[in-house]
N, C-alpha and C positions, 0 to 999 in steps of 0.2 A: 498073854500070860501075866504081864505086869499090871493088868487091870484088876487082878484078884486082890492084892494088898491095898490098892487105892479104894476099891469098893468096900473092903472091910472098914477102912477109915471113914468113908462116907456114912456107913451104917452106924459106927460108933458116934460120930458127930451128931447125926440125926437123933439117935437115942438120947444123948446128953441134952440136946435141945428140947426134946419132948419132956424129959424129966424136969428140967428147969421151968418149962411152961406149964408144968403140972398137967400134962396131957396124958391120955390113956394109950394113944398110938400115933404113929406117923402116918399121914394120909398121902402126902405128896412131897417129892424132893425135886426141885428145879435145878438142873445142872447147866453150866455153860462149858462147852467143849470146842476148842478151836481145832480146825482140821490139821494143823501142824503141831498140836500139843503132844502127840505121841500116844494118845489114848483113843481107843475106838469105842464109840458110844454103844454099839450093839453088844460089845463084849462086857462093858460095864453093866448093861441091862441084864445080860445073861447071868453074870456072877451075882448081881443083886437079887435076882429071883431065887437063886439057890441058897445063898448064905444069909438072906434075911429071914428065912424060915425059923420060927420060934423066937423072933426078936420083936421089938416094938415097931419095926419097919415092915413086918410081914404083910404083904398085900398092898403096900404103898405104891402109888404111881411114881415112875421116874420119867420126868419130862426133860428132854435134852434140847437145848438150843445150840445149833452148830454155827460156828463162826468161820467164815471163809477168810483165808489169808489175803492181806493187801500189801501192795508195794507203795512207796512214797516217791514221787517224782523229784529228782534232784534239781530240776529247773524251776518248777512252779509250786511244788509242795503238795500237789494233788494226790489223794489216796485212791488207789484203783486195784481191781483184781487183775492178776496176770493172765494174759492170753497165751495160748499154746505157742511156744517157741518165740515169744516176744516179751521184752521188758519195756516196750515203748508206751509212754503216757498217752492216753486217748485225748487228753486236753491240749497238750503242747508238743508232743513228740519226743520229749526228753526221756532220759533213762530212769526207770524205777529201781529203787533199792529196797532191801528187806526192812520190815518193821516187826514189832511184836504182835501185831494184829493177826490172829489165827493161832496163837500159841496158848490161848487162855484155857484154864481148867479150874473151875471153882463151883462151889455150891452157891447158887443165887438166892434160894430161899427154901425153907422147910415148913410144911404145913402140918399141924397136929390137930387132934380133936380130943 
């Protein structure tokens, strides 16, 4: 449900960008969504399809790049994806700690015509 207001903001930003670029409509919005961002890409897409009707974004493609979370090894600094039930670094065996990788949520680019 919290994807609804953020999708409204995406549409507003894209429309503003389209007007500034003197475009007639938005054709594509490229989003980056981390798996730990708290947002679900399919929900953003669903809301976009509904609330973009009648806007400069109607019919635009929404491309979503998903970012997997990564841990950072406290011993060697290696970034790695967590394995089920393990925080062990695959490089040195040290323990991995949390990072901000996987928490991303932003508009990477907007294409207009």
